C-alpha positions, 0 to 999 in steps of 0.5 A: 876301263872299269875294273871287272873283278876282285883281284889278288896276287898269290905266291905259289904255282898254278896247281896249288893256287887253284886248290886253295881258291877252290877250297876258299870258294867251297867255304862260301858255298861255291863249287867249280862247274867248269874249268877252261885251260886257256894255255892248252886251248890256244896252243891246240886251236891256233898254235899260240903259246900263252902263259898258264891261264885258267877260267873256272866257272864257280856256282853257289846253288842257293844264289843261282836259284834266287837269281834265276827266280828273280830274273830267268835271263840271268842264266846268260851271266852264270856261273861266276867266272874266276881266272887264275893267271901266272903273271911271274914265276911262282906268282898267280893272279886270282880274279873273281868277277864282280857281281855288282859290275855284271848286274848293272845291266839288269834293272831289278832290285832283287838282283842288285841286292843278291849281287851285293850278297854274292860279292861279299861272299866272293870277297870273303873267299878272296880275303881268306887266301891272303 
């Protein structure tokens, strides 16, 4: 299976790691547009217990605008998903979607160049957490 994202395991609880991730993304021009608490959703919808797991929808408006101008259908792949998953006590795995993987299905050179730029920004945010 192809690796879908950029990953790192961080020490801390879900709340503190989420705050750190949000700040690191903000430093790269991303804001959080949505938050899905999968633990709560799975419990309330189907009665399943699941580890703490959140999906954040991160968006950099400048990148999004360029992408939508180059290929309007790209909205189907926005925003950039970020997951936070408690994998052990006091350990949260952070995964950020790899735009290069996501954009492979679009045959557009402008989008491929933009995906490189977005990936670099996401990687810088992830690296700043270490």
